FIFIPA-754725 format. One record per residue (C-alpha): x, y, z; residue number from 1; residue in three letters; chain. Coordinates in steps of 0.02 Angstrom, whole numbers, m for minus. Layout:
! residues N
NODE      u      v      w   i  aa ch
NODE      X      Y      Z NUM ALA  A
...
This chain:
! residues 403
NODE      u      v      w   i  aa ch
NODE    567   m239   m203   1 UNK  A
NODE    588   m359    m73   2 UNK  A
NODE    532   m545   m122   3 UNK  A
NODE    362   m600    m61   4 UNK  A
NODE    367   m700     84   5 UNK  A
NODE    227   m835    135   6 UNK  A
NODE    225   m870    333   7 UNK  A
NODE    268  m1037    381   8 UNK  A
NODE    122  m1146    455   9 UNK  A
NODE    140  m1168    657  10 UNK  A
NODE    214  m1336    727  11 UNK  A
NODE     51  m1388    781  12 UNK  A
NODE    m42  m1358    600  13 UNK  A
NODE    102  m1452    518  14 UNK  A
NODE     84  m1588    649  15 UNK  A
NODE    m98  m1627    602  16 UNK  A
NODE    m70  m1605    425  17 UNK  A
NODE     62  m1744    436  18 UNK  A
NODE    m60  m1857    517  19 UNK  A
NODE   m203  m1822    414  20 UNK  A
NODE   m104  m1855    247  21 UNK  A
NODE    m33  m2008    321  22 UNK  A
NODE   m207  m2077    370  23 UNK  A
NODE   m275  m2024    194  24 UNK  A
NODE   m130  m2120    106  25 UNK  A
NODE   m178  m2283    198  26 UNK  A
NODE   m358  m2264    165  27 UNK  A
NODE   m321  m2253    m27  28 UNK  A
NODE   m190  m2395    m30  29 UNK  A
NODE   m322  m2503     64  30 UNK  A
NODE   m456  m2458    m49  31 UNK  A
NODE   m356  m2503   m207  32 UNK  A
NODE   m321  m2662   m143  33 UNK  A
NODE   m492  m2723    m98  34 UNK  A
NODE   m597  m2833   m240  35 UNK  A
NODE   m743  m2720   m307  36 UNK  A
NODE   m872  m2820   m252  37 UNK  A
NODE   m827  m2782    m73  38 UNK  A
NODE   m801  m2590    m89  39 UNK  A
NODE   m943  m2545     30  40 UNK  A
NODE   m891  m2671    162  41 UNK  A
NODE   m701  m2622    143  42 UNK  A
NODE   m753  m2423    150  43 UNK  A
NODE   m843  m2468    306  44 UNK  A
NODE   m698  m2549    378  45 UNK  A
NODE   m592  m2405    344  46 UNK  A
NODE   m707  m2277    401  47 UNK  A
NODE   m696  m2372    577  48 UNK  A
NODE   m513  m2373    564  49 UNK  A
NODE   m507  m2195    511  50 UNK  A
NODE   m613  m2141    655  51 UNK  A
NODE   m510  m2245    775  52 UNK  A
NODE   m343  m2162    706  53 UNK  A
NODE   m434  m1990    717  54 UNK  A
NODE   m455  m2029    909  55 UNK  A
NODE   m280  m2086    933  56 UNK  A
NODE   m219  m1925    840  57 UNK  A
NODE   m332  m1815    944  58 UNK  A
NODE   m265  m1896   1115  59 UNK  A
NODE    m86  m1890   1044  60 UNK  A
NODE    m97  m1711   1000  61 UNK  A
NODE   m182  m1660   1175  62 UNK  A
NODE    m20  m1753   1240  63 UNK  A
NODE    101  m1671   1151  64 UNK  A
NODE     23  m1519   1071  65 UNK  A
NODE     77  m1399   1208  66 UNK  A
NODE    260  m1463   1198  67 UNK  A
NODE    286  m1457   1007  68 UNK  A
NODE    327  m1276    995  69 UNK  A
NODE    463  m1299   1131  70 UNK  A
NODE    526  m1466   1050  71 UNK  A
NODE    544  m1376    896  72 UNK  A
NODE    646  m1250    974  73 UNK  A
NODE    751  m1374   1049  74 UNK  A
NODE    773  m1452    881  75 UNK  A
NODE    820  m1279    797  76 UNK  A
NODE    950  m1249    952  77 UNK  A
NODE   1022  m1414    926  78 UNK  A
NODE   1052  m1388    744  79 UNK  A
NODE   1127  m1211    756  80 UNK  A
NODE   1245  m1280    887  81 UNK  A
NODE   1292  m1408    756  82 UNK  A
NODE   1331  m1285    621  83 UNK  A
NODE   1434  m1182    740  84 UNK  A
NODE   1526  m1346    804  85 UNK  A
NODE   1572  m1376    623  86 UNK  A
NODE   1617  m1196    573  87 UNK  A
NODE   1730  m1157    738  88 UNK  A
NODE   1778  m1334    759  89 UNK  A
NODE   1979  m1332    808  90 UNK  A
NODE   2079  m1458    704  91 UNK  A
NODE   2099  m1614    826  92 UNK  A
NODE   2281  m1666    862  93 UNK  A
NODE   2239  m1801    986  94 UNK  A
NODE   2106  m1873   1104  95 UNK  A
NODE   2162  m1969   1241  96 UNK  A
NODE   2020  m2082   1332  97 UNK  A
NODE   2075  m2134   1508  98 UNK  A
NODE   1972  m2161   1649  99 UNK  A
NODE   2103  m2120   1766 100 UNK  A
NODE   2116  m1922   1710 101 UNK  A
NODE   2026  m1819   1813 102 UNK  A
NODE   1956  m1648   1741 103 UNK  A
NODE   2090  m1558   1844 104 UNK  A
NODE   2235  m1486   1732 105 UNK  A
NODE   2336  m1334   1668 106 UNK  A
NODE   2463  m1286   1537 107 UNK  A
NODE   2655  m1252   1563 108 UNK  A
NODE   2671  m1069   1519 109 UNK  A
NODE   2846  m1091   1460 110 UNK  A
NODE   2835  m1257   1362 111 UNK  A
NODE   2704  m1359   1257 112 UNK  A
NODE   2645  m1474   1395 113 UNK  A
NODE   2488  m1507   1492 114 UNK  A
NODE   2481  m1576   1672 115 UNK  A
NODE   2332  m1675   1730 116 UNK  A
NODE   2294  m1741   1910 117 UNK  A
NODE   2249  m1936   1895 118 UNK  A
NODE   2122  m2026   2012 119 UNK  A
NODE   2289  m2125   2079 120 UNK  A
NODE   2332  m1961   2163 121 UNK  A
NODE   2484  m1923   2046 122 UNK  A
NODE   2519  m1801   1890 123 UNK  A
NODE   2536  m1852   1720 124 UNK  A
NODE   2623  m1729   1598 125 UNK  A
NODE   2574  m1736   1409 126 UNK  A
NODE   2659  m1660   1273 127 UNK  A
NODE   2602  m1560   1115 128 UNK  A
NODE   2550  m1719   1038 129 UNK  A
NODE   2447  m1788   1171 130 UNK  A
NODE   2566  m1911   1224 131 UNK  A
NODE   2596  m1944   1413 132 UNK  A
NODE   2794  m1888   1444 133 UNK  A
NODE   2816  m1924   1628 134 UNK  A
NODE   2714  m1963   1791 135 UNK  A
NODE   2764  m1857   1953 136 UNK  A
NODE   2707  m1953   2115 137 UNK  A
NODE   2746  m1922   2294 138 UNK  A
NODE   2735  m2083   2393 139 UNK  A
NODE   2604  m2066   2535 140 UNK  A
NODE   2528  m1900   2459 141 UNK  A
NODE   2361  m1888   2357 142 UNK  A
NODE   2382  m1740   2234 143 UNK  A
NODE   2221  m1640   2240 144 UNK  A
NODE   2269  m1467   2154 145 UNK  A
NODE   2415  m1391   2036 146 UNK  A
NODE   2489  m1245   1960 147 UNK  A
NODE   2642  m1197   1853 148 UNK  A
NODE   2766  m1061   1896 149 UNK  A
NODE   2757   m909   1781 150 UNK  A
NODE   2938   m971   1717 151 UNK  A
NODE   2882  m1143   1702 152 UNK  A
NODE   3026  m1214   1794 153 UNK  A
NODE   2926  m1281   1946 154 UNK  A
NODE   2754  m1358   1989 155 UNK  A
NODE   2657  m1325   2135 156 UNK  A
NODE   2543  m1457   2203 157 UNK  A
NODE   2420  m1461   2343 158 UNK  A
NODE   2375  m1631   2422 159 UNK  A
NODE   2218  m1705   2504 160 UNK  A
NODE   2304  m1703   2668 161 UNK  A
NODE   2345  m1523   2678 162 UNK  A
NODE   2525  m1521   2614 163 UNK  A
NODE   2614  m1409   2481 164 UNK  A
NODE   2739  m1490   2364 165 UNK  A
NODE   2854  m1405   2229 166 UNK  A
NODE   2918  m1499   2094 167 UNK  A
NODE   3084  m1441   1998 168 UNK  A
NODE   3035  m1507   1828 169 UNK  A
NODE   3219  m1501   1773 170 UNK  A
NODE   3284  m1609   1906 171 UNK  A
NODE   3123  m1716   1945 172 UNK  A
NODE   3143  m1689   2128 173 UNK  A
NODE   3005  m1646   2243 174 UNK  A
NODE   3014  m1535   2418 175 UNK  A
NODE   2877  m1494   2535 176 UNK  A
NODE   2850  m1314   2564 177 UNK  A
NODE   2721  m1348   2700 178 UNK  A
NODE   2669  m1510   2794 179 UNK  A
NODE   2495  m1462   2857 180 UNK  A
NODE   2430  m1296   2800 181 UNK  A
NODE   2255  m1345   2780 182 UNK  A
NODE   2132  m1500   2808 183 UNK  A
NODE   2141  m1520   2617 184 UNK  A
NODE   2219  m1397   2486 185 UNK  A
NODE   2088  m1370   2354 186 UNK  A
NODE   2172  m1236   2244 187 UNK  A
NODE   2351  m1169   2216 188 UNK  A
NODE   2439  m1025   2118 189 UNK  A
NODE   2589   m922   2102 190 UNK  A
NODE   2632   m756   2149 191 UNK  A
NODE   2769   m715   2033 192 UNK  A
NODE   2909   m861   2036 193 UNK  A
NODE   2949   m833   2231 194 UNK  A
NODE   2791   m838   2325 195 UNK  A
NODE   2646   m986   2309 196 UNK  A
NODE   2474   m973   2364 197 UNK  A
NODE   2353  m1097   2427 198 UNK  A
NODE   2159  m1107   2459 199 UNK  A
NODE   2046  m1220   2537 200 UNK  A
NODE   1853  m1241   2548 201 UNK  A
NODE   1777  m1159   2704 202 UNK  A
NODE   1591  m1147   2729 203 UNK  A
NODE   1545   m971   2759 204 UNK  A
NODE   1357  m1002   2751 205 UNK  A
NODE   1254  m1127   2851 206 UNK  A
NODE   1052  m1138   2836 207 UNK  A
NODE   1058   m963   2771 208 UNK  A
NODE   1160   m890   2926 209 UNK  A
NODE   1347   m828   2917 210 UNK  A
NODE   1468   m936   3005 211 UNK  A
NODE   1648   m935   3000 212 UNK  A
NODE   1669   m762   2925 213 UNK  A
NODE   1831   m738   3017 214 UNK  A
NODE   1912   m896   2956 215 UNK  A
NODE   2038   m882   2817 216 UNK  A
NODE   2022   m989   2666 217 UNK  A
NODE   2208   m977   2616 218 UNK  A
NODE   2372   m894   2632 219 UNK  A
NODE   2514   m842   2539 220 UNK  A
NODE   2684   m909   2573 221 UNK  A
NODE   2880   m875   2533 222 UNK  A
NODE   2942  m1014   2431 223 UNK  A
NODE   3119  m1022   2500 224 UNK  A
NODE   3059  m1005   2679 225 UNK  A
NODE   2894  m1068   2676 226 UNK  A
NODE   2850   m917   2789 227 UNK  A
NODE   2672   m857   2798 228 UNK  A
NODE   2650   m675   2732 229 UNK  A
NODE   2458   m646   2743 230 UNK  A
NODE   2289   m733   2739 231 UNK  A
NODE   2130   m703   2637 232 UNK  A
NODE   1961   m752   2642 233 UNK  A
NODE   1863   m809   2485 234 UNK  A
NODE   1759   m956   2385 235 UNK  A
NODE   1864  m1105   2346 236 UNK  A
NODE   1821  m1249   2252 237 UNK  A
NODE   1945  m1396   2203 238 UNK  A
NODE   1848  m1420   2032 239 UNK  A
NODE   1825  m1222   1978 240 UNK  A
NODE   1974  m1104   1936 241 UNK  A
NODE   1934   m991   2092 242 UNK  A
NODE   2108   m928   2120 243 UNK  A
NODE   2217   m838   2014 244 UNK  A
NODE   2384   m751   2039 245 UNK  A
NODE   2480   m617   1932 246 UNK  A
NODE   2637   m673   1845 247 UNK  A
NODE   2726   m516   1909 248 UNK  A
NODE   2663   m544   2092 249 UNK  A
NODE   2568   m373   2094 250 UNK  A
NODE   2379   m448   2106 251 UNK  A
NODE   2291   m602   2181 252 UNK  A
NODE   2111   m640   2106 253 UNK  A
NODE   1982   m708   2234 254 UNK  A
NODE   1795   m746   2227 255 UNK  A
NODE   1662   m699   2332 256 UNK  A
NODE   1745   m629   2497 257 UNK  A
NODE   1605   m659   2638 258 UNK  A
NODE   1509   m509   2695 259 UNK  A
NODE   1549   m426   2525 260 UNK  A
NODE   1453   m408   2358 261 UNK  A
NODE   1459   m579   2248 262 UNK  A
NODE   1595   m532   2148 263 UNK  A
NODE   1789   m547   2099 264 UNK  A
NODE   1916   m459   2198 265 UNK  A
NODE   2085   m396   2148 266 UNK  A
NODE   2211   m409   2313 267 UNK  A
NODE   2365   m312   2329 268 UNK  A
NODE   2498   m449   2304 269 UNK  A
NODE   2608   m379   2441 270 UNK  A
NODE   2493   m359   2590 271 UNK  A
NODE   2323   m441   2525 272 UNK  A
NODE   2219   m267   2544 273 UNK  A
NODE   2078   m266   2420 274 UNK  A
NODE   2120   m152   2280 275 UNK  A
NODE   1972   m179   2164 276 UNK  A
NODE   1783   m259   2178 277 UNK  A
NODE   1736   m319   2021 278 UNK  A
NODE   1543   m349   2038 279 UNK  A
NODE   1412   m351   1909 280 UNK  A
NODE   1227   m339   1966 281 UNK  A
NODE   1170   m433   1812 282 UNK  A
NODE   1286   m581   1865 283 UNK  A
NODE   1222   m581   2027 284 UNK  A
NODE   1224   m771   2040 285 UNK  A
NODE   1406   m761   2065 286 UNK  A
NODE   1558   m788   1988 287 UNK  A
NODE   1639   m972   1970 288 UNK  A
NODE   1822   m943   1905 289 UNK  A
NODE   1948   m814   1865 290 UNK  A
NODE   2114   m795   1769 291 UNK  A
NODE   2243   m654   1755 292 UNK  A
NODE   2323   m607   1596 293 UNK  A
NODE   2509   m635   1577 294 UNK  A
NODE   2531   m442   1545 295 UNK  A
NODE   2429   m407   1705 296 UNK  A
NODE   2305   m302   1611 297 UNK  A
NODE   2151   m408   1606 298 UNK  A
NODE   2053   m504   1744 299 UNK  A
NODE   1943   m642   1652 300 UNK  A
NODE   1778   m707   1758 301 UNK  A
NODE   1661   m848   1721 302 UNK  A
NODE   1499   m838   1788 303 UNK  A
NODE   1338   m941   1819 304 UNK  A
NODE   1248   m962   1714 305 UNK  A
NODE   1346   m946   1573 306 UNK  A
NODE   1445   m785   1540 307 UNK  A
NODE   1617   m705   1555 308 UNK  A
NODE   1659   m538   1593 309 UNK  A
NODE   1838   m451   1551 310 UNK  A
NODE   1885   m328   1683 311 UNK  A
NODE   2034   m204   1687 312 UNK  A
NODE   2154   m284   1807 313 UNK  A
NODE   2234   m113   1843 314 UNK  A
NODE   2079     m3   1869 315 UNK  A
NODE   1938   m136   1907 316 UNK  A
NODE   1823    m65   1772 317 UNK  A
NODE   1696   m179   1676 318 UNK  A
NODE   1757   m218   1500 319 UNK  A
NODE   1705   m344   1363 320 UNK  A
NODE   1561   m476   1393 321 UNK  A
NODE   1586   m636   1305 322 UNK  A
NODE   1428   m730   1269 323 UNK  A
NODE   1405   m903   1191 324 UNK  A
NODE   1434  m1041   1339 325 UNK  A
NODE   1269  m1125   1379 326 UNK  A
NODE   1313  m1174   1562 327 UNK  A
NODE   1432  m1147   1696 328 UNK  A
NODE   1603  m1057   1646 329 UNK  A
NODE   1726  m1153   1769 330 UNK  A
NODE   1893  m1141   1687 331 UNK  A
NODE   1986   m999   1602 332 UNK  A
NODE   2162   m970   1533 333 UNK  A
NODE   2249   m829   1431 334 UNK  A
NODE   2364   m841   1288 335 UNK  A
NODE   2550   m788   1326 336 UNK  A
NODE   2520   m631   1232 337 UNK  A
NODE   2355   m593   1313 338 UNK  A
NODE   2263   m563   1160 339 UNK  A
NODE   2164   m734   1172 340 UNK  A
NODE   2083   m837   1308 341 UNK  A
NODE   2010  m1008   1305 342 UNK  A
NODE   1856  m1062   1429 343 UNK  A
NODE   1791  m1224   1484 344 UNK  A
NODE   1606  m1247   1533 345 UNK  A
NODE   1471  m1376   1593 346 UNK  A
NODE   1396  m1360   1406 347 UNK  A
NODE   1534  m1492   1354 348 UNK  A
NODE   1634  m1374   1259 349 UNK  A
NODE   1809  m1257   1277 350 UNK  A
NODE   1793  m1105   1182 351 UNK  A
NODE   1930   m986   1101 352 UNK  A
NODE   1912   m814   1116 353 UNK  A
NODE   1980   m662   1014 354 UNK  A
NODE   1986   m523   1147 355 UNK  A
NODE   2007   m385   1035 356 UNK  A
NODE   1844   m422    937 357 UNK  A
NODE   1758   m508   1078 358 UNK  A
NODE   1707   m651    967 359 UNK  A
NODE   1730   m831    981 360 UNK  A
NODE   1849   m903    849 361 UNK  A
NODE   1874  m1082    909 362 UNK  A
NODE   1795  m1231    987 363 UNK  A
NODE   1819  m1403   1050 364 UNK  A
NODE   1665  m1507   1077 365 UNK  A
NODE   1665  m1673   1208 366 UNK  A
NODE   1534  m1801   1218 367 UNK  A
NODE   1369  m1769   1311 368 UNK  A
NODE   1257  m1622   1340 369 UNK  A
NODE   1327  m1567   1518 370 UNK  A
NODE   1512  m1617   1524 371 UNK  A
NODE   1613  m1505   1633 372 UNK  A
NODE   1779  m1445   1557 373 UNK  A
NODE   1865  m1401   1710 374 UNK  A
NODE   2048  m1382   1644 375 UNK  A
NODE   2107  m1281   1479 376 UNK  A
NODE   2265  m1194   1422 377 UNK  A
NODE   2359  m1128   1261 378 UNK  A
NODE   2529  m1177   1223 379 UNK  A
NODE   2670  m1036   1251 380 UNK  A
NODE   2659  m1014   1055 381 UNK  A
NODE   2474  m1009   1053 382 UNK  A
NODE   2470  m1152    926 383 UNK  A
NODE   2418  m1283   1022 384 UNK  A
NODE   2231  m1292   1151 385 UNK  A
NODE   2218  m1420   1281 386 UNK  A
NODE   2062  m1460   1366 387 UNK  A
NODE   2019  m1599   1487 388 UNK  A
NODE   1859  m1658   1563 389 UNK  A
NODE   1834  m1827   1678 390 UNK  A
NODE   1922  m1959   1585 391 UNK  A
NODE   1958  m1857   1409 392 UNK  A
NODE   2109  m1759   1367 393 UNK  A
NODE   2078  m1658   1193 394 UNK  A
NODE   2216  m1577   1115 395 UNK  A
NODE   2189  m1460    946 396 UNK  A
NODE   2286  m1365    845 397 UNK  A
NODE   2254  m1163    836 398 UNK  A
NODE   2305  m1065    680 399 UNK  A
NODE   2362   m896    740 400 UNK  A
NODE   2339   m842    567 401 UNK  A
NODE   2158   m869    558 402 UNK  A
NODE   2046   m743    592 403 UNK  A
């Protein structure tokens, strides 16, 4: 037989009961302290006080009563999040508190190091222990975005004045690929190791009307010659991962081509032709971030208000839905074997996902209720996770054997 259960009292009943018990306790305590000859007067005073307290309770309940259930649900949610945080917390290796760190960062796919742009316009590289390894700075340039080459040998950076710089990490040298490709370069990525991609923000809608729909938002260039191969239109932001290139150069993922459904688009790497439209009507508020798996099989798309969808990058078919974030998903990065994904969102968390099971298996929590985690990554051996928000870099250990 099932055990007999008793329905729990409603929040309003519990609230009223607590206040009544408190008033009765005060009444009894005061009566106990009064001399016996003054009992009638003491009872009268206490009755008056109790009446006044009752009126106050009524006023308080009228003010808070309608919100009690909402407050209790919020408290239950916070408690649930705390329990999940404790159960899923990745073991922290280091927490770097530095006001000069922006929230823009990415991981080297060939080395356990994480690059973060500073407010001074330089790039700071951190090792797997969270220690600064070196700074990259080009006089006269303010770096605004960055991306490692698939082989990890070079770092592509865009600047606030529209230049493209490529850093040879072994030699520590920098060369300019383009001096004035845009007013400002907001995102960069690679198509293989020999082509680079830049993107800049274009206003395609103004006052509800279409504008600039013929204007490209970015272009693909040959690394050796800086020759432009083709251009594309897309939604580009400097704070979200709105551009992703395949390691083999076969596809470029962009978001929200003007005049098309609010989805993610897989473009042919050689020509820029749209190969697949990844649109989900249930997430019509639009995608905010994208990442392509190293093996070329998966496209991860982060949405507003909170979900992630995995798409087949070869066919465009919709795959697994990953639910758990409580705010916009703005940064994504795959593990080297394409079996795990790390995501960052505006809910103060970076989350690690097991893609075979479609489940969250690890979490990094930042301070605040709506801190945006705009840079995430996993080390080549997938044993270290990096996550950066404005002013804070957290490095955590990932247990590959842990289910």
